[in-house]
N, C-alpha and C positions, 0 to 999 in steps of 0.2 A: 877422304875426299875422292870423288871419281873424276876421271879425265884430268886435264891440265888446267883447270880453273884455279886461279890464284885467290888466296884469301884477301878480302878487301881490308885495307887498313882503316879507311873511313869513307863516308859519303857526304858530300856537301849537297844538300837537298834543294836549295834555292839559288840557282846560278843562272846568269844570262850570258850568252855568247855575244860579244861585241865586234867580232871581225878579226882579221889578221891571218886567216888561213885561206890560201888561194882557192881551195875547192869549195869553201862554204861561205856564202854571203850572209851577213847579218840581216835578219828580217825585222825591220822596225817601221813604225808608222804612227800616226796620231792615235789610232785605236789600240796599237800594240807598241807603246813607247819603250818597253824594256827589251824588245827584240826577242830572239829565240831563247826561251827559258827551259831549264831542265835540271839535271843533276850531274855532278862531277864525282865519279867513282875513282878512288885512289887505291892502288895496290902496289906491291913491290916491283911489278914489271911495267905497268902502264897507268896513265891517266885516261879516263874515258868520259867524254861529255856526251850525254844522251838528252836530246831535246827535240821533239817533233820528228822531222825527217833528217835532222842533223845528228850525225854520230861521228865524233872526232876522237881518234885514238892516238895517244902520244906516248911512245915508248920512253920509259924513264931513262934508259941508257943513252938516248939521243937528245936529252934536254941539256941545254947550255945553262946550267944553274948559276954560273958567274954573271950572266946577263939577264936573269929574270928581273922584272921591274914590277913593283907593287906600290900602289898609292890609294889613299882614301879620297874619293871625290863624289860629287853629286850624281845621283842616279840617272838624271836626264840632262840633256843639253838645255841651254837657256831657251832656244827656239821651241823645243818640245814642251817645256814648262809653260811658256806663254800660250801656246796652242791649247794646252789642257786647262789652263786657268780660265780661258774663255768658255770652255765646256762646263766647268764646275769647280768646286773647291778641292776635289780630289787631286787635281793637277798641282795645286799649290802645296799640298801636303807631300805628294810624291817628289816634287822638285827639291824639297828640303832634305829628303832622306839621303844618307851617305852610304856608299858601299865600298868594299875593298876590291879594287881592280888589279888584276895580275896579268902581266904579259909573260908568256912561256915560250921562249925561243927554242926551236928544235929543228932537226933535219928529218924530213919524211922519207918514206921508202924509195922515192925517186930522186933522192939526194937534193931536194929543194928545201931552202930555208923557209920556215913558217914561223909566225909570231902571233898565235891566237891570243886574244884578250878575253878574259872572263871577269864578270862582276859577281862577287860572292855577297849575297844580300843578307846573310845571317852573321852576326858578330862572332858567334861561337865557331861557325865554319871557317870564317876568315882567320881567326886566331889559330885554329888547328892547322889550316893550310899553310899559313905563314911560318909556323914552327916546323912543319914538315920540310918546307923549302929551305929554311935555315939549316936544318940538320943535314940536308943533302949538300948544301954549299960548303959546310965545314967538314964533310966526309963522314958523318955519322948516320947510319941508317936506322 
């Protein structure tokens, strides 16, 4: 390998950023109910979310793994779902879809606590990411 690029452990390809980082607002709306979507690249040194103009880098050594929070919940809020149902049946289907939401607390380069939340929309990615988090919590890399 050339340079100091780290080998990616895995990439979650369908991820939505839902907020929680002071520098990056989630961009949601009726026509874009999922918000900023992109991919989450995981390697031994950092997590990197890349979506549109949003590029969030999270150093693994600064993640508070004891306080990561994950849950499965509906892809959209009730209000967003009702709005889309009036547009067409796609909204009804999307409101029933469940994703794995993960909050990743860490301290950024300016010593500020951040808690970005990501929605992993593919079950395979969610399972892989959840296992990765668990291994970090119990001290196995």
